[in-house]
N, CA, C and O atoms as a MOPAC input file, in Angstrom:
PM7 MOZYME 1SCF
protein

 N     41.16000 1   -18.04300 1    13.43400 1
 C     40.58000 1   -16.93400 1    13.33800 1
 C     38.79200 1   -17.30900 1    12.62400 1
 O     38.67700 1   -17.95100 1    11.58000 1
 N     37.57500 1   -16.78700 1    13.39400 1
 C     36.55100 1   -17.63500 1    13.17600 1
 C     36.11300 1   -16.89800 1    11.49500 1
 O     36.62100 1   -15.91100 1    10.96400 1
 N     35.01400 1   -17.79400 1    10.97200 1
 C     34.90600 1   -17.34100 1     9.85000 1
 C     33.83000 1   -16.21400 1     9.44700 1
 O     32.99200 1   -16.13400 1    10.34500 1
 N     33.58100 1   -15.33400 1     8.41400 1
 C     33.26800 1   -14.30800 1     8.57000 1
 C     31.59900 1   -14.82100 1     8.12400 1
 O     31.37900 1   -15.60900 1     7.20300 1
 N     30.68700 1   -14.28500 1     8.85700 1
 C     29.27600 1   -14.22500 1     8.36100 1
 C     28.75300 1   -13.21900 1     8.01800 1
 O     28.98300 1   -12.18100 1     8.63900 1
 N     27.76300 1   -13.24400 1     6.75800 1
 C     27.09300 1   -12.17100 1     6.12600 1
 C     25.92200 1   -11.87500 1     7.28400 1
 O     25.38400 1   -12.71600 1     8.00300 1
 N     25.69000 1   -10.45600 1     7.25300 1
 C     24.33700 1   -10.22200 1     8.06200 1
 C     23.16400 1   -10.95500 1     7.52600 1
 O     22.98600 1   -10.99100 1     6.30800 1
 N     22.47000 1   -11.45600 1     8.22600 1
 C     20.97800 1   -12.25900 1     7.67100 1
 C     21.15800 1   -13.32800 1     7.86400 1
 O     20.13300 1   -14.00500 1     7.94000 1
 N     22.71700 1   -14.18100 1     8.07500 1
 C     22.60600 1   -15.60300 1     7.35700 1
 C     22.23700 1   -16.58300 1     8.99400 1
 O     22.27900 1   -16.11700 1    10.13200 1
 N     21.95300 1   -17.76700 1     8.65500 1
 C     21.38000 1   -18.20800 1     9.86800 1
 C     22.51500 1   -18.44200 1    10.70400 1
 O     23.58200 1   -18.86900 1    10.26100 1
 N     22.29600 1   -18.15600 1    11.96300 1
 C     23.22200 1   -17.97800 1    12.93800 1
 C     22.74700 1   -18.54400 1    14.29600 1
 O     21.53600 1   -18.75400 1    14.23300 1
 N     23.18700 1   -18.81600 1    15.31300 1
 C     22.54000 1   -18.82000 1    16.68800 1
 C     22.58100 1   -17.56000 1    17.37700 1
 O     21.82600 1   -17.37900 1    18.33200 1
 N     23.46100 1   -16.58000 1    16.95700 1
 C     22.94300 1   -15.31700 1    17.40800 1
 C     22.01900 1   -14.46800 1    16.95200 1
 O     22.09300 1   -14.01700 1    15.80900 1
 N     20.89500 1   -14.10200 1    17.91600 1
 C     19.75200 1   -13.24400 1    17.62500 1
 C     20.21200 1   -11.86900 1    16.96000 1
 O     19.50100 1   -11.41900 1    16.06100 1
 N     21.22900 1   -11.25100 1    17.30300 1
 C     21.65700 1    -9.95500 1    17.00900 1
 C     21.72100 1    -9.92700 1    15.13600 1
 O     21.31500 1    -9.03700 1    14.38900 1
 N     22.46000 1   -11.40200 1    14.74000 1
 C     22.95200 1   -11.03200 1    13.43500 1
 C     22.02100 1   -11.53000 1    12.70000 1
 O     22.45000 1   -11.77100 1    11.57200 1
 N     20.38000 1   -11.92400 1    12.90900 1
 C     19.29600 1   -12.36500 1    11.99500 1
 C     18.66600 1   -10.99500 1    11.33100 1
 O     18.78500 1    -9.83600 1    11.72700 1
 N     18.02200 1   -11.46200 1    10.29800 1
 C     17.25500 1   -10.43400 1     9.78200 1
 C     15.95500 1   -10.64000 1     9.72800 1
 O     15.55400 1   -11.74300 1     9.35500 1
 N     15.08300 1    -9.66500 1    10.07200 1
 C     13.41000 1    -9.98600 1    10.03100 1
 C     12.92400 1   -10.12900 1     8.52300 1
 O     12.96600 1    -9.18100 1     7.74000 1
 N     12.60400 1   -10.99900 1     8.29000 1
 C     11.49300 1   -11.17000 1     7.36100 1
 C      9.97400 1   -10.66100 1     7.26700 1
 O      9.41200 1   -10.38600 1     8.32700 1
 N      9.19900 1   -10.50300 1     5.91800 1
 C      8.03500 1    -9.67200 1     6.54100 1
 C      6.73600 1   -10.37500 1     7.18400 1
 O      5.72500 1    -9.80800 1     7.60000 1
 N      7.00000 1   -11.66900 1     7.16100 1
 C      6.11900 1   -12.60200 1     7.98300 1
 C      5.99900 1   -12.15200 1     9.24500 1
 O      4.91800 1   -11.84900 1     9.75200 1
 N      7.10700 1   -12.08700 1     9.81700 1
 C      7.75600 1   -11.76600 1    11.47400 1
 C      8.03500 1   -10.67400 1    11.66100 1
 O      8.47100 1   -10.47300 1    12.79500 1
 N      7.96300 1    -9.60700 1    10.85300 1
 C      7.73000 1    -8.15400 1    11.44500 1
 C      6.61700 1    -7.93700 1    12.14500 1
 O      5.51600 1    -8.41800 1    11.87600 1
 N      6.90700 1    -7.11300 1    13.17800 1
 C      5.72000 1    -6.29600 1    13.84900 1
 C      5.06300 1    -5.50400 1    13.36300 1
 O      5.54900 1    -4.39200 1    13.15400 1
 N      3.72700 1    -5.78500 1    13.00900 1
 C      2.76500 1    -4.82000 1    12.36500 1
 C      1.35500 1    -4.24000 1    13.19600 1
 O      0.82800 1    -5.05900 1    13.94900 1
 N      0.90700 1    -3.27000 1    13.12400 1
 C     -0.35200 1    -2.87100 1    13.67700 1
 C     -1.53700 1    -3.10500 1    13.02300 1
 O     -1.43900 1    -3.56500 1    11.88500 1
 N     -2.62800 1    -2.90000 1    13.46500 1
 C     -3.65900 1    -3.37400 1    13.02500 1
 C     -4.64700 1    -2.11800 1    12.65500 1
 O     -4.50400 1    -1.21000 1    13.47300 1
 N     -5.43500 1    -1.88200 1    11.82200 1
 C     -6.47400 1    -0.50600 1    11.64400 1
 C     -7.27800 1    -0.96200 1    12.96000 1
 O     -7.21800 1    -1.97400 1    13.65900 1
 N     -8.18000 1     0.40000 1    13.01200 1
 C     -9.33700 1     0.28300 1    14.20800 1
 C     -9.92500 1    -1.12200 1    14.03300 1
 O     -9.82200 1    -2.10000 1    14.77400 1
 N    -10.67400 1    -0.95500 1    12.67300 1
 C    -11.63400 1    -2.00200 1    12.44100 1
 C    -11.11400 1    -3.36000 1    12.46900 1
 O    -11.87500 1    -4.27200 1    12.79300 1
 N    -10.14300 1    -3.55100 1    12.22600 1
 C     -9.22800 1    -4.95000 1    12.53000 1
 C     -9.09900 1    -5.16200 1    13.69300 1
 O     -9.46300 1    -6.25700 1    14.12200 1
 N     -8.48500 1    -4.08700 1    14.66700 1
 C     -8.26500 1    -4.48200 1    15.96000 1
 C     -9.52800 1    -4.60300 1    17.05200 1
 O     -9.48600 1    -4.79900 1    18.26700 1
 N    -10.87600 1    -4.37400 1    15.98800 1
 C    -11.94200 1    -5.13500 1    17.02500 1
 C    -11.86900 1    -6.82000 1    16.69600 1
 O    -12.52500 1    -7.40300 1    17.56000 1
 N    -11.54100 1    -7.34200 1    16.15700 1
 C    -11.36600 1    -8.31500 1    15.63800 1
 C    -10.10800 1    -9.09700 1    16.58300 1
 O    -10.31700 1   -10.13000 1    17.21800 1
 N     -9.20700 1    -8.61600 1    16.55000 1
 C     -7.59200 1    -9.48800 1    16.97600 1
 C     -7.36700 1    -8.92200 1    18.31800 1
 O     -6.87600 1    -9.54800 1    19.25800 1
 N     -7.71900 1    -7.81600 1    18.34200 1
 C     -6.92100 1    -6.64900 1    19.64600 1
 C     -6.00200 1    -5.72600 1    19.02100 1
 O     -5.72000 1    -5.61400 1    17.82800 1
 N     -5.56100 1    -5.05300 1    20.07300 1
 C     -4.37900 1    -4.12400 1    19.79200 1
 C     -3.25900 1    -4.63800 1    19.84600 1
 O     -2.98100 1    -5.76000 1    20.26900 1
 N     -2.32800 1    -3.57900 1    19.28200 1
 C     -0.60400 1    -3.91700 1    19.83400 1
 C     -0.13300 1    -4.27900 1    18.43600 1
 O     -0.80900 1    -4.55200 1    17.44400 1
 N      1.04000 1    -4.22400 1    18.57200 1
 C      1.94900 1    -5.08900 1    17.36800 1
 C      1.85800 1    -6.20900 1    17.62800 1
 O      1.71800 1    -6.63500 1    18.77400 1
 N      1.94400 1    -7.14300 1    16.23900 1
 C      2.18400 1    -8.67800 1    16.15500 1
 C      2.39100 1    -9.12400 1    14.92800 1
 O      2.20700 1    -8.31300 1    14.02000 1
 N      2.76200 1   -10.31800 1    14.62900 1
 C      3.69400 1   -10.70100 1    13.53300 1
 C      2.33300 1   -11.09900 1    12.64600 1
 O      1.36500 1   -11.67300 1    13.14300 1
 N      2.39700 1   -10.83300 1    11.72500 1
 C      1.34000 1   -11.19200 1    10.34400 1
 C      0.81600 1   -12.69200 1    10.72000 1
 O     -0.40100 1   -12.84300 1    10.82000 1
 N      1.57600 1   -13.67400 1    10.90600 1
 C      1.24000 1   -15.00300 1    11.16500 1
 C      0.32700 1   -14.93000 1    12.23400 1
 O     -0.58900 1   -15.74400 1    12.34100 1
 N      0.51400 1   -13.99900 1    13.04200 1
 C     -0.66200 1   -14.02800 1    14.53400 1
 C     -2.14400 1   -13.27800 1    13.94200 1
 O     -3.32200 1   -13.53800 1    14.18800 1
 N     -1.52700 1   -12.27400 1    13.08600 1
 C     -3.06000 1   -11.81800 1    12.68500 1
 C     -3.45200 1   -12.60300 1    12.08500 1
 O     -4.41600 1   -12.94000 1    12.77200 1
 N     -3.45900 1   -13.37300 1    11.04800 1
 C     -4.16100 1   -14.37000 1    10.26700 1
 C     -4.62600 1   -15.47100 1    11.38400 1
 O     -5.82600 1   -15.73400 1    11.44900 1
 N     -3.56300 1   -16.22300 1    12.40200 1
 C     -4.25300 1   -17.08000 1    13.28000 1
 C     -5.63300 1   -16.41800 1    14.01300 1
 O     -6.65000 1   -17.05100 1    14.29600 1
 N     -5.38800 1   -14.94000 1    14.24800 1
 C     -6.77700 1   -14.54200 1    15.41000 1
 C     -7.79200 1   -14.08000 1    14.47500 1
 O     -8.90000 1   -13.87400 1    14.96900 1
 N     -7.66800 1   -13.90800 1    13.43000 1
 C     -8.80800 1   -14.10000 1    12.62400 1
 C     -9.65600 1   -15.30900 1    12.29700 1
 O    -10.88100 1   -15.43300 1    12.31400 1
 N     -8.66100 1   -16.20200 1    11.98300 1
 C     -9.27900 1   -17.44500 1    11.80200 1
 C     -9.66000 1   -17.57200 1    13.14600 1
 O    -10.87600 1   -17.63500 1    12.96500 1
 N     -9.51100 1   -17.66000 1    14.41800 1
 C     -9.99600 1   -17.83500 1    15.65100 1
 C    -11.31800 1   -16.92000 1    15.71100 1
 O    -12.13700 1   -17.37000 1    16.51200 1
 N    -11.62200 1   -16.03500 1    15.21800 1
 C    -12.75200 1   -15.15600 1    15.27400 1
 C    -13.60600 1   -15.73500 1    14.42400 1
 O    -14.81100 1   -15.64600 1    14.66000 1
 N    -13.22900 1   -16.30600 1    13.49200 1
 C    -14.22800 1   -16.60600 1    12.51500 1
 C    -14.73600 1   -17.96800 1    12.79500 1
 O    -15.84300 1   -18.24100 1    12.33000 1
 N    -14.03900 1   -18.96400 1    13.55300 1
 C    -14.36100 1   -20.46600 1    14.04400 1
 C    -15.32800 1   -19.84100 1    15.39000 1
 O    -16.51100 1   -20.17400 1    15.46100 1
 N    -14.83400 1   -19.09800 1    16.23000 1
 C    -15.86700 1   -18.91700 1    17.21000 1
 C    -16.93300 1   -18.34000 1    17.12800 1
 O    -17.76600 1   -18.43700 1    18.02900 1
 N    -17.17800 1   -17.47500 1    15.82300 1
 C    -18.58400 1   -16.69200 1    15.78300 1
 C    -19.39700 1   -17.95700 1    14.57200 1
 O    -20.56100 1   -17.76500 1    14.22100 1
 N    -18.78000 1   -18.90800 1    14.17300 1
 C    -19.38200 1   -19.92400 1    13.06700 1
 C    -19.72700 1   -19.05500 1    11.79500 1
 O    -20.88300 1   -18.97000 1    11.38000 1
 N    -18.55900 1   -18.35200 1    11.14400 1
 C    -18.99200 1   -17.66800 1     9.71600 1
 C    -18.83400 1   -18.35300 1     8.87300 1
 O    -19.35900 1   -18.06300 1     7.79800 1
 N    -17.96400 1   -19.67700 1     9.00500 1
 C    -17.43900 1   -20.24500 1     7.46300 1
 C    -18.93200 1   -20.78100 1     6.94200 1
 O    -19.72900 1   -20.95200 1     7.86400 1
 N    -19.33200 1   -21.01500 1     5.86700 1
 C    -20.28300 1   -21.21700 1     4.93500 1
 C    -20.36200 1   -22.72600 1     5.00800 1
 O    -19.59300 1   -23.36700 1     4.29100 1
 N    -21.16400 1   -23.32300 1     5.75400 1
 C    -21.29900 1   -24.96200 1     5.90500 1
 C    -21.70300 1   -25.20300 1     4.59300 1
 O    -22.06900 1   -26.36500 1     4.77000 1
 N    -21.92000 1   -24.99100 1     3.39700 1
 C    -21.88300 1   -25.66700 1     2.16500 1
 C    -20.26600 1   -25.77700 1     1.51100 1
 O    -19.74800 1   -26.72900 1     0.92700 1
 N    -19.79200 1   -24.65500 1     1.79000 1
 C    -18.24500 1   -24.71000 1     1.32700 1
 C    -17.61400 1   -24.09100 1     2.38600 1
 O    -17.84700 1   -22.89600 1     2.56800 1
 N    -16.97900 1   -24.58500 1     3.00300 1
 C    -15.92900 1   -24.24100 1     4.31600 1
 C    -15.04600 1   -23.38500 1     3.81300 1
 O    -14.58400 1   -22.68400 1     4.71300 1
 N    -14.52000 1   -23.08700 1     2.54700 1
 C    -13.41600 1   -22.10400 1     2.31700 1
 C    -14.05800 1   -20.75500 1     1.79100 1
 O    -13.44800 1   -19.92200 1     1.12000 1
 N    -15.68300 1   -20.63900 1     2.28500 1
 C    -15.77600 1   -19.25100 1     1.92800 1
 C    -15.97000 1   -18.67700 1     3.65700 1
 O    -15.70800 1   -19.35800 1     4.64900 1
 N    -16.36500 1   -17.60900 1     3.65500 1
 C    -16.40900 1   -17.20200 1     5.01000 1
 C    -17.23600 1   -15.87100 1     5.03400 1
 O    -16.85100 1   -14.81500 1     4.53200 1
 N    -18.37500 1   -16.05700 1     5.65700 1
 C    -19.39100 1   -15.18100 1     5.74400 1
 C    -19.38500 1   -13.92200 1     6.77800 1
 O    -19.70600 1   -13.88900 1     7.96600 1
 N    -18.97300 1   -13.04000 1     6.03000 1
 C    -18.96700 1   -11.79000 1     7.00700 1
 C    -19.96100 1   -11.06100 1     7.75600 1
 O    -20.85400 1   -10.38400 1     7.24800 1
 N    -19.73600 1   -11.25800 1     9.16700 1
 C    -20.45300 1   -10.50600 1    10.22200 1
 C    -20.38100 1    -9.11600 1     9.85500 1
 O    -19.87300 1    -8.74300 1     8.79700 1
 N    -21.06300 1    -8.06500 1    11.02500 1
 C    -20.71800 1    -6.55500 1    10.62000 1
 C    -19.22100 1    -6.50100 1    11.17200 1
 O    -18.53700 1    -5.82000 1    10.40800 1
 N    -18.71700 1    -6.84400 1    11.91900 1
 C    -17.34100 1    -6.60000 1    11.97300 1
 C    -16.30100 1    -6.85900 1    10.82300 1
 O    -15.35400 1    -6.12000 1    10.55100 1
 N    -16.56900 1    -7.79800 1    10.32000 1
 C    -15.72600 1    -8.27500 1     9.02800 1
 C    -15.65200 1    -7.63800 1     7.79300 1
 O    -14.66900 1    -7.41600 1     7.08600 1
 N    -17.31600 1    -7.26600 1     7.56500 1
 C    -17.65800 1    -6.63000 1     6.67300 1
 C    -16.77800 1    -5.21500 1     6.71600 1
 O    -16.38400 1    -4.66100 1     5.69000 1
 N    -16.56000 1    -4.77300 1     7.90500 1
 C    -15.55400 1    -3.34300 1     7.70200 1
 C    -14.13100 1    -3.58400 1     7.20500 1
 O    -13.40600 1    -2.81500 1     6.57300 1
 N    -13.88600 1    -4.88000 1     7.65200 1
 C    -12.34000 1    -5.40800 1     7.09000 1
 C    -12.09700 1    -5.76100 1     5.78600 1
 O    -11.08300 1    -5.51000 1     5.13400 1
 N    -13.34100 1    -6.51300 1     5.34700 1
 C    -13.43100 1    -6.96400 1     4.03500 1
 C    -14.18400 1    -6.19300 1     2.84400 1
 O    -13.99700 1    -6.32800 1     1.63500 1
 N    -14.94600 1    -5.48100 1     3.40600 1
 C    -15.51100 1    -4.56600 1     2.75000 1
 C    -16.63700 1    -4.75200 1     1.42900 1
 O    -16.97200 1    -4.08400 1     0.45000 1
 N    -17.07200 1    -6.35700 1     2.16500 1
 C    -17.87800 1    -6.97100 1     1.45500 1
 C    -18.10400 1    -7.96800 1     2.32500 1
 O    -17.36300 1    -8.23600 1     3.27000 1
 N    -19.46800 1    -8.74100 1     1.94200 1
 C    -20.10600 1    -9.98100 1     2.57400 1
 C    -19.60100 1   -11.04100 1     2.87600 1
 O    -19.64000 1   -11.48000 1     4.02500 1
 N    -19.02100 1   -11.65400 1     1.86700 1
 C    -18.40200 1   -12.61500 1     1.75200 1
 C    -16.91000 1   -12.85600 1     0.95900 1
 O    -16.72300 1   -12.43200 1    -0.18200 1
 N    -15.90200 1   -13.58300 1     1.71700 1
 C    -14.87600 1   -13.77800 1     0.83300 1
 C    -14.36300 1   -15.21000 1     1.43000 1
 O    -14.73300 1   -15.86900 1     2.40200 1
 N    -13.18000 1   -15.45000 1     0.26700 1
 C    -12.96200 1   -17.08800 1     0.17900 1
 C    -11.62500 1   -16.92500 1     1.25300 1
 O    -10.89100 1   -15.93700 1     1.25600 1
 N    -11.49100 1   -17.96400 1     2.04800 1
 C    -10.00700 1   -18.10200 1     2.64800 1
 C     -8.71900 1   -17.45400 1     1.77400 1
 O     -7.74100 1   -16.98900 1     2.36000 1
 N     -8.82100 1   -17.47500 1     0.41400 1
 C     -7.65400 1   -17.58900 1    -0.21900 1
 C     -7.57800 1   -15.74000 1    -0.25500 1
 O     -6.61100 1   -15.04900 1     0.06600 1
 N     -8.85000 1   -15.30300 1    -0.72200 1
 C     -8.89200 1   -13.89400 1    -0.49000 1
 C     -8.67200 1   -13.07600 1     0.96300 1
 O     -8.31200 1   -11.90100 1     1.03300 1
 N     -8.96000 1   -13.94000 1     2.09200 1
 C     -8.88700 1   -13.31700 1     3.09100 1
 C     -7.42000 1   -12.50900 1     3.61300 1
 O     -7.49200 1   -11.43300 1     4.20700 1
 N     -6.48700 1   -12.97800 1     3.39800 1
 C     -5.30100 1   -12.46300 1     3.73200 1
 C     -5.01400 1   -10.95700 1     3.19100 1
 O     -4.76400 1    -9.90700 1     3.78300 1
 N     -5.16900 1   -11.32700 1     1.67200 1
 C     -5.04100 1    -9.75100 1     0.96800 1
 C     -6.41800 1    -8.75400 1     1.57500 1
 O     -6.39700 1    -7.52500 1     1.50500 1
 N     -7.08900 1    -9.21100 1     1.91900 1
 C     -8.07000 1    -7.84200 1     2.65900 1
 C     -7.91100 1    -7.57500 1     4.04900 1
 O     -8.27100 1    -6.55000 1     4.62700 1
 N     -7.21700 1    -8.79600 1     4.66000 1
 C     -6.79300 1    -8.21000 1     6.16800 1
 C     -5.59000 1    -7.45400 1     6.10100 1
 O     -5.45400 1    -6.42100 1     6.75700 1
 N     -4.67400 1    -7.92200 1     5.31800 1
 C     -3.16200 1    -7.25400 1     5.10300 1
 C     -3.31000 1    -5.67300 1     4.67500 1
 O     -2.47500 1    -4.78500 1     4.84300 1
 N     -4.78600 1    -5.56400 1     3.99400 1
 C     -4.58200 1    -3.89100 1     3.73300 1
 C     -5.05500 1    -3.25100 1     4.59000 1
 O     -5.30800 1    -2.08500 1     4.28600 1
 N     -5.35500 1    -3.66500 1     5.89100 1
 C     -5.44100 1    -2.73000 1     7.32800 1
 C     -4.24600 1    -3.13300 1     8.49500 1
 O     -4.32500 1    -3.02400 1     9.71900 1
 N     -3.00600 1    -3.68800 1     7.57600 1
 C     -1.66700 1    -3.37700 1     8.55900 1
 C     -1.00500 1    -2.40400 1     7.99300 1
 O     -0.92800 1    -2.09000 1     6.80500 1
 N     -0.41100 1    -1.83200 1     9.17000 1
 C      0.96900 1    -1.20000 1     8.98400 1
 C      2.03100 1    -1.66200 1     9.61200 1
 O      3.12900 1    -1.13200 1     9.44100 1

């Protein structure tokens, strides 16, 4: 007789795994969707896409690379002109459902 495995325990059976907050699908607000695109995605993917946007538009402060200088789109998400990379997650996650 096989051993019982509690729900959420690590197994090779995907039906027996629970989904943690980082891997759960979320939907972005219209302001954030302008930056990362629409549709459901993981929180980790949201952060990755925001960083892609920051790098593509050269929005990091050249004197302090930990600081992001918001353009018009990011100002709608951040609610201010600048944010550190540590504050960014909190500000972005406020726009997720």
